C-alpha positions in Angstrom: 1.2 45.6 -8.8 1.6 49.3 -9.9 1.9 48.2 -13.6 -1.1 46.0 -13.3 -3.2 48.9 -11.9 -2.0 51.1 -14.8 -3.2 48.6 -17.3 -6.5 48.3 -15.5 -7.0 52.0 -16.1 -6.1 51.6 -19.8 -8.7 49.0 -20.7 -11.3 50.4 -18.3 -11.2 53.7 -20.2 -11.5 51.8 -23.5 -14.5 49.6 -22.6 -16.5 52.3 -20.7 -15.7 55.6 -22.3 -16.3 55.8 -26.1 -19.2 53.6 -27.0 -22.2 55.2 -28.5 -25.1 52.9 -29.3 -28.8 53.8 -28.8 -31.5 51.3 -28.0 -35.1 51.6 -29.1 -36.6 50.7 -25.7 -34.5 52.9 -23.4 -36.8 55.9 -23.6 -39.9 53.7 -22.9 -38.3 52.7 -19.5 -36.6 55.9 -18.5 -37.7 59.5 -18.6 -35.1 62.2 -19.2 -35.3 64.9 -16.5 -32.2 67.0 -17.1 -29.0 67.2 -19.2 -25.9 68.6 -17.4 -22.7 69.5 -19.2 -19.8 69.6 -16.8 -17.8 72.8 -17.2 -14.2 72.7 -18.4 -11.9 75.7 -18.9 -8.5 76.3 -20.6 -6.9 75.7 -17.2 -9.2 73.0 -15.8 -10.4 70.0 -17.7 -11.7 66.5 -16.9 -9.4 63.5 -17.4 -11.9 60.8 -16.4 -15.0 60.4 -14.3 -14.8 57.4 -11.9 -17.5 57.9 -9.3 -20.0 60.6 -8.5 -22.0 61.9 -5.6 -25.1 64.0 -6.2 -27.3 66.0 -3.8 -29.8 68.8 -4.3 -27.0 71.4 -4.7 -23.9 69.8 -6.0 -22.3 67.2 -8.2 -19.0 65.8 -7.0 -16.8 63.5 -9.1 -13.5 61.7 -8.6 -11.1 62.3 -11.5 -8.4 59.6 -11.4 -6.4 61.0 -14.4 -6.2 64.5 -13.0 -5.7 63.3 -9.4 -8.4 65.3 -7.8 -12.1 65.6 -7.0 -14.2 68.2 -8.7 -17.3 70.0 -7.3 -20.0 71.4 -9.6 -23.3 73.0 -9.1 -26.3 70.9 -10.0 -26.3 72.7 -13.4 -22.7 71.8 -14.1 -20.8 75.0 -13.3 -17.4 74.2 -11.8 -17.1 75.4 -8.1 -14.0 73.9 -6.7 -11.2 71.5 -7.2 -9.9 69.5 -4.2 -6.6 67.8 -4.1 -3.7 67.4 -6.5 -1.2 64.7 -7.5 1.0 63.7 -4.6 1.4 61.7 -1.5 0.9 64.5 1.1 -2.3 65.0 3.2 -5.3 65.5 1.0 -3.3 64.7 -2.2 -4.2 61.9 -4.6 -2.6 59.5 -7.0 -5.7 57.5 -8.3 -8.8 58.8 -6.5 -11.6 56.3 -7.1 -14.4 55.6 -4.5 -16.5 58.4 -3.3 -19.2 58.7 -0.6 -20.6 61.0 2.1 -21.6 60.4 5.7 -22.9 62.9 8.2 -20.4 65.8 8.1 -17.8 64.0 6.0 -16.8 63.1 2.5 -14.7 60.0 2.0 -12.5 59.3 -1.0 -10.5 56.2 -1.6 -7.1 56.7 -3.3 -6.1 53.3 -4.8 -2.8 54.8 -6.0 -1.6 55.8 -2.6 -3.4 53.0 -0.8 -5.5 55.1 1.6 -8.9 56.5 2.5 -9.1 60.3 2.7 -11.7 62.0 4.9 -12.8 65.6 4.2 -15.1 68.0 5.9 -18.4 68.0 4.0 -18.9 71.8 4.1 -15.4 73.3 3.8 -13.9 70.3 1.9 -10.8 70.7 4.1 -8.7 67.6 4.6 -9.2 66.0 8.0 -7.4 62.7 8.2 -6.7 59.4 6.3 -6.0 55.8 7.0 -4.4 53.0 5.1 -6.5 50.8 2.8 -5.2 48.6 0.0 -7.8 49.7 -2.6 -11.4 50.8 -2.9 -13.2 50.7 -6.2 -16.5 51.7 -4.5 -17.1 52.8 -0.9 -20.2 53.4 1.2 -21.0 54.0 4.8 -23.8 52.2 6.7 -24.4 52.1 10.5 -21.0 53.7 11.3 -19.2 51.2 9.2 -17.2 51.8 6.0 -17.8 49.3 3.2 -15.1 49.1 0.5 -15.1 46.8 -2.5 -11.8 45.5 -4.0 -10.2 42.1 -4.6 -7.6 41.3 -1.9 -5.4 38.3 -2.3 -4.4 38.6 1.4 -7.9 37.5 2.5 -9.2 36.2 -0.9 -12.3 38.4 -0.5 -13.9 41.3 -2.4 -15.9 43.2 0.2 -14.2 44.8 3.3 -15.7 46.4 6.3 -14.0 49.0 8.5 -15.0 51.1 11.5 -14.7 54.9 11.2 -11.2 54.8 12.5 -10.0 52.5 9.7 -9.8 49.3 11.7 -10.7 46.3 9.5 -13.7 44.5 11.1 -14.7 41.9 8.6 -14.1 40.6 5.0 -16.5 38.6 2.9 -17.4 37.6 -0.7 -14.9 35.3 -2.2 -12.9 36.5 -5.2 -14.1 34.6 -8.4 -11.6 32.1 -9.7 -11.6 33.8 -13.1 -10.4 37.0 -11.5 -7.6 35.2 -9.7 -6.6 33.4 -12.9 -6.2 36.7 -14.7 -3.9 38.2 -12.0 -6.0 41.2 -11.2 -5.9 42.6 -14.7 -9.7 43.0 -14.6 -10.8 43.5 -11.0 -13.4 46.1 -10.9 -16.2 45.7 -8.3 -19.5 47.4 -7.6 -22.1 47.2 -4.8 -25.1 48.9 -3.3 -27.4 48.6 -0.3 -31.1 48.2 0.3 -32.9 49.7 3.2 -32.4 46.6 5.3 -28.6 46.8 5.0 -28.3 43.9 2.5 -25.5 44.3 0.1 -25.9 43.6 -3.7 -22.5 42.9 -5.2 -20.9 42.2 -8.6 -17.5 41.4 -9.9 -16.4 42.6 -13.3 -15.5 39.2 -14.8 -18.7 37.3 -13.8 -22.3 38.0 -14.5 -23.5 37.1 -11.0 -25.3 39.2 -8.4 -24.4 38.2 -4.9 -26.6 39.3 -1.9 -24.8 39.7 1.4 -26.7 40.3 4.7 -25.4 42.4 7.6 -23.6 39.4 9.0 -21.7 38.8 5.7 -23.7 35.7 4.8 -23.7 35.4 1.0 -26.3 34.0 -1.4 -26.4 34.0 -5.2 -29.3 36.1 -6.2 -28.7 36.2 -10.0 -26.4 33.8 -11.7 -25.4 33.8 -15.4 -26.9 35.4 -18.4 -28.3 33.7 -21.5 -28.1 36.4 -24.2 -26.5 37.0 -27.5 -25.5 40.4 -26.1 -23.3 38.9 -23.4 -19.9 37.4 -24.0 -18.2 35.5 -21.3 -14.5 36.2 -20.6 -12.1 33.8 -22.2 -11.6 30.5 -20.3 -7.9 30.7 -20.8 -6.2 33.4 -18.7 -4.3 36.2 -20.4 -0.6 35.4 -20.4 1.3 38.6 -21.3 0.1 41.1 -18.8 2.7 43.7 -19.9 1.6 43.9 -23.5 -0.7 46.9 -23.9 -2.0 45.6 -27.3 -2.8 42.1 -26.0 -4.5 43.5 -22.9 -6.7 45.8 -25.1 -7.6 42.9 -27.5 -8.4 40.6 -24.5 -10.5 43.3 -22.8 -12.5 43.9 -26.0 -13.3 40.2 -26.4 -15.8 39.9 -23.5 -18.6 41.8 -21.6 -17.6 43.7 -18.5 -20.0 43.8 -15.5 -19.3 47.3 -14.2 -22.0 48.7 -12.0 -25.0 47.8 -9.8 -27.5 50.2 -8.3 -30.4 49.6 -6.0 -33.5 51.7 -6.5 -35.2 51.3 -3.2 -38.5 53.1 -3.9 -39.2 50.9 -6.9 -37.5 47.8 -5.4 -35.4 47.3 -8.5 -31.8 46.5 -9.4 -30.0 48.1 -12.3 -27.1 46.1 -13.7 -24.8 47.8 -16.2 -22.4 46.0 -18.6 -20.2 47.3 -21.3 -18.9 45.5 -24.4 -16.8 46.7 -27.3 -19.0 44.8 -29.7 -22.5 45.4 -28.3 -22.0 48.7 -26.5 -23.4 49.8 -23.1 -26.2 47.6 -21.8 -28.5 47.7 -18.9 -30.5 44.8 -17.3 -33.2 45.5 -14.7 -34.2 43.0 -11.9 -36.5 43.1 -8.9 -34.7 42.9 -5.5 -35.7 39.3 -5.3 -33.8 38.6 -8.5 -36.6 38.4 -11.0 -35.7 39.6 -14.5 -37.8 42.5 -15.6 -35.9 44.0 -18.6 -32.9 42.8 -20.5 -30.5 44.2 -23.0 -31.4 47.8 -22.8 -29.0 49.7 -25.0 -28.1 52.9 -23.3 -25.3 54.6 -25.3 -24.2 55.9 -21.9 -22.4 54.7 -18.8 -24.4 54.1 -15.7 -22.9 56.4 -13.1 -24.8 56.9 -9.9 -28.1 57.8 -8.2 -29.4 60.4 -5.8 -31.5 60.0 -2.7 -34.7 60.3 -4.7 -33.6 57.3 -6.9 -33.0 59.4 -9.9 -30.5 57.7 -12.1 -27.5 59.5 -13.7 -25.7 58.3 -16.9 -22.4 59.7 -18.3 -22.0 60.4 -21.9 -18.6 61.4 -23.4 -18.7 63.3 -26.7 -15.7 64.0 -28.9 -15.5 67.7 -29.8 -12.5 68.3 -32.0 -9.5 67.5 -29.8 -11.4 67.7 -26.5 -14.1 65.6 -24.8 -17.3 66.9 -23.4 -18.7 65.2 -20.3 -22.5 65.1 -20.2 -24.4 63.8 -17.2 -28.0 62.9 -18.0 -30.5 62.6 -15.2 -33.3 60.0 -15.7 -36.2 58.8 -13.7 -37.3 55.2 -14.0 -40.8 55.1 -15.2 -43.4 53.2 -13.2 -44.8 50.2 -15.1 
């Protein structure tokens, strides 16, 4: 399982980090509000940006390669680093999911298999509990929602109370993910104001809507587009060959992120493809297609409470990489 997770990080970086294509219609749909360059120093640099949390004062990111979370001002100045590589209290191996709730910040560590809880103001470590994984995490109505594929329950969405007790599991794992032995198992979800969950698995262009009782309906299924390539029907056989995994990962379109913009009642669905680049589709919350195949040249990252949308752009600068977060507002049409 550890080797499989290492290979997941290898191809995830490939398909989501270094693609730079620009579409003609992106700027007619989104308005750029701010460009933020995340500060790096000779002693502190960014390895990867997995998830982000943005409020009026700060930007917080999980950095899985550097085994920490980083806190910036809203203008990109580095304020603090929390955590380091290890297995002790408040330490990380592969920090991934990130969210806040009341006075707390929660970080899922898929390397150590646990959820870490920090004080929101001091960022001091408070406690942790065991969790198998957690690609994305959110809290709603005193319940922690965590998305990851779990063969033990054959489900992808897992609900816990605030003490870490598993309450419910739902959303079946797609067969294509099972067939490929968790090599490509990224998941993403978001809520609307009624508590409905909108969920996607990486290997299937399908948006599932799950109500508060874990009843699931298919909201959006399939995509008919020359810019979408389905995963190979034949499962990958050699999961320990880096070259074969990279070639396999580059042969299809990865469904990597979904965001709900409550104020405009829209869904943003982000995909990444080695051939076609970073693409965005926009739907209504009822599943009606509004815009398709928007070339972004950036990775969809997160949103804030005002429904501003943030994209990540990585720029090679000599031997280093600059991490740029662009803040956009979806124009009203």
